[in-house]
Legacy VTK file of the C-alpha trace (Angstrom):
# vtk DataFile Version 3.0
C-alpha trace
ASCII
DATASET POLYDATA
POINTS 387 float
-17.662 -8.203 -15.846
-14.268 -9.816 -16.365
-11.182 -7.722 -16.804
-7.382 -7.784 -16.171
-5.458 -5.023 -14.418
-1.709 -4.880 -15.081
1.011 -3.579 -12.772
4.445 -2.288 -13.733
6.845 0.596 -12.967
6.061 3.988 -14.452
9.570 4.105 -16.010
12.091 1.463 -16.816
15.604 2.057 -18.091
17.891 -0.837 -19.234
21.396 -0.504 -20.599
24.983 0.108 -19.736
25.427 3.453 -17.981
21.808 4.147 -17.433
22.226 5.079 -13.766
23.180 8.517 -15.160
19.482 9.086 -15.910
18.370 8.976 -12.272
18.688 12.727 -11.460
16.283 13.811 -14.188
13.642 11.521 -12.818
14.227 12.888 -9.273
13.598 16.371 -10.733
10.387 15.154 -12.321
9.208 13.794 -8.977
10.031 17.032 -7.200
11.318 15.136 -4.161
13.966 16.490 -1.757
15.912 13.765 0.086
16.320 10.000 -0.459
16.809 7.208 1.969
19.092 4.687 0.167
18.456 1.106 1.260
21.334 -1.235 0.516
23.792 -3.687 2.113
27.303 -3.595 3.436
28.626 -5.856 0.650
27.534 -3.470 -2.055
29.010 -0.572 -0.054
32.409 -2.268 0.246
32.757 -3.170 -3.442
31.825 0.290 -4.570
28.526 -0.500 -6.254
26.580 1.964 -4.125
29.253 4.593 -4.804
28.514 4.342 -8.507
25.024 5.656 -7.690
25.889 8.158 -5.011
28.533 9.716 -7.329
25.676 10.401 -9.789
23.521 11.858 -6.980
26.421 13.932 -5.649
27.232 15.281 -9.065
23.676 16.418 -9.386
23.393 17.838 -5.932
20.806 15.368 -4.700
20.901 14.751 -0.947
20.454 11.366 0.653
20.942 9.288 3.786
22.142 5.695 3.691
20.776 2.629 5.433
23.260 -0.041 4.690
22.329 -2.790 7.135
20.010 -4.826 4.921
20.673 -8.566 5.150
19.573 -11.411 2.873
16.016 -12.418 3.701
15.365 -9.065 5.491
13.412 -9.093 8.700
10.689 -6.966 10.199
13.259 -5.406 12.595
15.502 -4.439 9.628
12.520 -2.683 7.926
11.697 -0.929 11.157
15.276 0.367 11.551
15.235 1.633 7.945
11.906 3.401 8.425
13.238 5.037 11.658
16.203 6.501 9.720
13.844 7.660 6.959
11.896 9.639 9.506
14.932 10.865 11.431
16.628 12.192 8.238
13.413 13.831 6.889
13.377 11.782 3.716
10.506 11.900 1.236
11.442 9.076 -1.167
13.422 5.835 -1.265
16.206 4.401 -3.438
16.753 0.719 -3.247
20.162 -0.387 -4.468
20.742 -4.147 -4.655
19.018 -7.372 -5.364
15.653 -8.379 -3.911
16.432 -7.709 -0.269
17.371 -3.992 -0.383
14.588 -3.269 -2.865
12.113 -5.178 -0.721
13.130 -3.084 2.274
12.742 0.082 0.144
9.227 -1.001 -0.670
8.366 -1.745 2.912
9.666 1.708 3.968
7.791 3.360 1.175
4.485 1.706 2.203
4.974 2.420 5.903
5.803 6.075 5.147
2.416 6.765 3.610
0.203 4.127 5.292
1.544 3.801 8.853
1.154 0.630 10.905
3.657 -2.253 10.926
5.065 -4.414 8.215
2.974 -7.331 9.444
-0.168 -5.328 8.544
0.666 -5.733 4.823
1.228 -9.517 4.752
-1.165 -10.589 2.019
-2.820 -9.145 -1.072
-3.504 -5.415 -1.578
-3.689 -4.420 2.062
-2.493 -0.827 1.894
-4.648 2.263 1.233
-2.247 4.804 -0.157
0.460 4.859 -2.805
3.948 4.431 -1.249
6.474 7.225 -1.075
8.236 7.338 -4.498
10.598 4.478 -5.007
13.587 4.263 -7.331
14.717 0.700 -7.632
18.325 0.213 -8.831
18.883 -3.450 -9.523
22.287 -5.051 -9.058
21.394 -8.675 -9.794
19.756 -10.291 -12.814
17.205 -12.411 -11.049
14.905 -11.181 -8.403
12.722 -8.921 -10.542
11.906 -6.959 -7.423
12.408 -3.589 -9.252
9.550 -4.561 -11.527
7.007 -6.153 -9.174
4.232 -5.249 -6.755
5.612 -7.683 -4.171
8.017 -7.456 -1.284
9.071 -10.314 0.975
9.958 -9.815 4.621
10.830 -12.430 7.259
8.821 -12.501 10.444
11.651 -13.486 12.743
9.240 -14.298 15.595
7.297 -16.881 13.586
10.323 -17.909 11.407
8.166 -17.394 8.360
8.430 -15.258 5.261
5.605 -12.761 4.550
4.784 -12.174 0.939
3.238 -8.723 0.636
1.604 -8.260 -2.768
0.581 -4.600 -3.108
0.210 -2.465 -6.233
0.916 0.603 -4.133
4.527 -0.598 -3.708
5.380 -0.608 -7.429
8.516 1.496 -8.094
8.256 4.771 -9.937
11.582 4.112 -11.711
13.317 0.804 -12.330
17.002 0.835 -13.336
18.812 -2.171 -14.809
22.379 -1.199 -15.569
24.458 -4.258 -16.493
27.665 -2.445 -15.716
26.702 -2.711 -12.060
26.455 -6.453 -12.277
29.839 -7.286 -13.676
31.294 -7.935 -10.226
28.676 -10.419 -9.201
30.284 -13.753 -8.220
29.322 -16.793 -10.290
27.333 -18.389 -7.507
25.135 -15.286 -7.060
24.734 -14.976 -10.821
23.601 -18.609 -10.984
21.181 -18.302 -7.989
19.563 -15.077 -9.120
19.320 -16.347 -12.668
17.448 -19.423 -11.595
15.245 -17.158 -9.446
14.314 -15.344 -12.641
13.605 -18.638 -14.448
11.374 -19.778 -11.661
9.421 -16.499 -11.830
8.839 -16.948 -15.508
7.883 -20.653 -15.483
5.540 -20.207 -12.486
3.907 -17.158 -14.137
3.397 -19.113 -17.341
1.398 -21.842 -15.549
-0.250 -19.633 -12.936
-4.036 -19.547 -12.825
-4.137 -15.733 -13.278
-1.944 -15.724 -16.391
-3.024 -13.728 -19.460
-1.671 -13.208 -23.002
0.577 -10.369 -21.833
2.212 -12.430 -19.098
2.434 -15.499 -21.392
4.428 -13.582 -23.993
6.953 -11.998 -21.692
7.332 -15.135 -19.591
8.201 -17.270 -22.648
10.644 -14.736 -23.974
12.234 -14.495 -20.546
12.662 -18.293 -20.436
14.229 -18.260 -23.895
16.766 -15.605 -22.949
17.676 -17.333 -19.698
18.168 -20.674 -21.519
20.529 -18.886 -23.962
22.454 -16.498 -21.693
22.451 -17.611 -18.085
25.372 -20.092 -18.438
27.367 -17.469 -20.320
26.803 -14.874 -17.582
27.890 -17.416 -14.877
31.014 -18.400 -16.782
32.140 -14.903 -17.663
30.747 -12.072 -15.546
32.184 -9.451 -17.898
30.188 -10.761 -20.905
28.121 -7.616 -21.375
25.818 -9.139 -23.945
24.942 -11.929 -21.567
24.557 -9.492 -18.683
22.308 -7.179 -20.670
20.118 -9.995 -21.987
19.766 -11.387 -18.474
18.623 -7.877 -17.355
15.830 -8.089 -19.899
15.025 -11.641 -18.970
14.767 -11.047 -15.248
12.770 -7.802 -15.742
10.229 -9.608 -17.953
10.071 -12.423 -15.465
9.344 -9.948 -12.747
6.586 -8.309 -14.743
5.099 -11.704 -15.545
4.804 -13.001 -12.028
3.786 -9.576 -10.696
0.734 -9.773 -13.013
0.091 -13.546 -13.155
1.182 -14.806 -9.747
3.699 -17.373 -8.604
3.094 -20.899 -7.351
4.250 -23.803 -5.253
8.024 -23.384 -5.812
7.936 -19.942 -4.176
5.542 -20.970 -1.470
7.989 -23.755 -0.403
11.163 -21.641 -0.995
9.841 -18.823 1.204
9.659 -21.252 4.133
13.308 -22.335 3.635
14.316 -18.717 3.759
12.334 -18.158 6.930
13.540 -21.312 8.666
17.150 -21.486 7.564
17.978 -18.224 5.873
18.528 -20.234 2.666
19.279 -17.863 -0.290
16.001 -17.399 -2.131
17.382 -18.152 -5.616
19.103 -21.316 -4.391
15.899 -22.646 -2.777
13.887 -21.908 -5.930
16.479 -23.560 -8.162
16.541 -26.744 -6.006
12.790 -27.061 -5.818
11.766 -26.005 -9.307
12.156 -29.330 -11.148
10.404 -31.288 -8.414
7.415 -28.942 -8.391
7.328 -29.104 -12.188
7.082 -32.870 -11.969
4.299 -32.551 -9.403
2.429 -30.170 -11.680
2.932 -31.992 -14.935
-0.373 -33.774 -14.966
-2.217 -30.450 -14.674
-0.463 -28.493 -17.395
1.749 -30.670 -19.698
0.978 -28.523 -22.706
2.194 -25.443 -20.917
5.475 -27.121 -19.879
5.920 -28.285 -23.459
5.819 -24.605 -24.467
8.606 -24.055 -21.918
10.623 -26.747 -23.609
10.125 -25.084 -26.930
11.321 -21.794 -25.417
14.461 -23.599 -24.341
15.019 -24.562 -27.962
13.557 -28.049 -28.171
11.776 -29.096 -31.371
8.480 -30.058 -29.782
6.437 -30.554 -32.946
6.535 -34.314 -32.755
6.388 -34.495 -28.936
3.270 -35.231 -26.908
2.570 -32.649 -24.147
3.952 -35.116 -21.608
7.154 -35.684 -23.516
7.614 -31.985 -23.990
7.016 -31.314 -20.286
9.558 -33.947 -19.324
12.093 -32.377 -21.668
11.605 -29.024 -19.894
12.075 -30.599 -16.460
15.264 -32.376 -17.578
16.577 -29.167 -19.082
16.074 -27.300 -15.839
17.830 -30.092 -13.942
20.811 -30.021 -16.350
21.041 -26.260 -16.231
21.114 -26.215 -12.454
23.826 -28.856 -12.531
25.933 -26.953 -15.060
25.887 -23.755 -13.006
26.540 -25.566 -9.755
23.320 -25.151 -7.823
23.759 -27.348 -4.686
21.373 -30.192 -3.855
18.990 -29.874 -1.011
21.099 -32.190 1.144
23.878 -29.546 1.075
21.621 -26.855 2.513
20.458 -26.421 6.152
17.231 -28.283 5.380
16.270 -30.754 8.123
13.741 -33.467 7.256
12.235 -33.108 10.704
10.978 -29.672 9.717
9.280 -30.807 6.539
5.773 -30.903 8.062
6.065 -27.425 9.601
7.548 -26.055 6.338
4.653 -27.641 4.395
2.007 -26.245 6.683
3.475 -22.747 6.365
3.776 -23.113 2.543
0.050 -23.862 2.247
-0.686 -20.389 3.689
1.726 -18.620 1.389
0.224 -15.986 -0.946
1.777 -17.775 -3.931
0.184 -21.198 -3.402
-3.367 -20.430 -4.666
-1.945 -19.682 -8.156
-0.279 -23.106 -8.512
-1.930 -25.057 -11.318
-2.351 -28.131 -9.104
-3.414 -27.616 -5.552
-1.456 -29.882 -3.219
-2.252 -31.296 0.216
0.061 -30.861 3.115
1.389 -34.444 2.763
2.049 -33.789 -0.878
4.169 -30.728 -0.129
6.064 -32.768 2.429
6.611 -35.483 -0.244
8.070 -32.939 -2.659
10.541 -31.713 -0.036
11.532 -35.239 0.705
11.948 -36.220 -2.932
14.313 -33.266 -3.387
16.221 -34.279 -0.227
16.512 -37.979 -0.959
17.263 -37.952 -4.690
20.881 -38.718 -5.531
22.599 -36.394 -8.018
25.404 -37.512 -10.348
LINES 1 388
387 0 1 2 3 4 5 6 7 8 9 10 11 12 13 14 15 16 17 18 19 20 21 22 23 24 25 26 27 28 29 30 31 32 33 34 35 36 37 38 39 40 41 42 43 44 45 46 47 48 49 50 51 52 53 54 55 56 57 58 59 60 61 62 63 64 65 66 67 68 69 70 71 72 73 74 75 76 77 78 79 80 81 82 83 84 85 86 87 88 89 90 91 92 93 94 95 96 97 98 99 100 101 102 103 104 105 106 107 108 109 110 111 112 113 114 115 116 117 118 119 120 121 122 123 124 125 126 127 128 129 130 131 132 133 134 135 136 137 138 139 140 141 142 143 144 145 146 147 148 149 150 151 152 153 154 155 156 157 158 159 160 161 162 163 164 165 166 167 168 169 170 171 172 173 174 175 176 177 178 179 180 181 182 183 184 185 186 187 188 189 190 191 192 193 194 195 196 197 198 199 200 201 202 203 204 205 206 207 208 209 210 211 212 213 214 215 216 217 218 219 220 221 222 223 224 225 226 227 228 229 230 231 232 233 234 235 236 237 238 239 240 241 242 243 244 245 246 247 248 249 250 251 252 253 254 255 256 257 258 259 260 261 262 263 264 265 266 267 268 269 270 271 272 273 274 275 276 277 278 279 280 281 282 283 284 285 286 287 288 289 290 291 292 293 294 295 296 297 298 299 300 301 302 303 304 305 306 307 308 309 310 311 312 313 314 315 316 317 318 319 320 321 322 323 324 325 326 327 328 329 330 331 332 333 334 335 336 337 338 339 340 341 342 343 344 345 346 347 348 349 350 351 352 353 354 355 356 357 358 359 360 361 362 363 364 365 366 367 368 369 370 371 372 373 374 375 376 377 378 379 380 381 382 383 384 385 386
């Protein structure tokens, strides 16, 4: 028997001011006290206060763990879980981009399943549904509020663990564009390219289906139309709102179809060098697309069409190349740095490639690489000169 099971939050709310709807969902859940997982930056600029003001106004108690860092580690997750237990919490609110929401998922899984974070490195390794999770997204890119995945760095092995677990899917996902207005252009660019990578990888993934195809292509179309606008003017609410939709659909697409070689490689850069995830994805995306072109040129031609190209007279190969070049130009326009300007060291390429081969995302890639081929993609990205 062949069937497809889909994973998505029970509730999604998108739109300006929608954080006001959080208390009624807390009442529906019947929970008593939240652990808020967030970071110091969002505390300082007042983004977290926007949510806690809503909670305070509704008389909803909470404790705050604000020590999440980019590329969160096992030890950070353990610290958050310790506070959850100490404060007698029974649900989790993640406020932030991928990192705080990933920590919220880790805490939620540990709260009901026990063990250590490392126990859940892989596919569907928990037994019980997590403690209820409310994911309040503050970036238009990671899609973490929509997915069944959370990424945690194993600091001992200098490797990122991709935990894919339907028990970690949030109960409520909030995408309020008013919380994203203060995002700096570089973060808007990186997270937007992260969303684009999610959608493109999902569209060519081996486990794709008509549902994921449709939302991935619409996500790609919206990102092509609105990302540059959001980077240039952070107060452009139309662009912010449309990027909320795009990144959410991208998150749903990859949560149900899988990822691929870009993420498998980017995760290793995060583990080795703490490279921002969206930046790593953006740098590697066109190089992996070129590597994959021979396996799925017709799919990449569809991507070009979503970007607005008239592909009717193009061969699949011509359309695929148009898509790759568009991604390269978009990255250039929004100032994504080249690999040479990151901490990447060519001496690490072999170790990075070996780790990437074991990443949960790699099996979904349309063309299965060898370790030397992964090294070659890293080196092409490193050596290529940009205008």
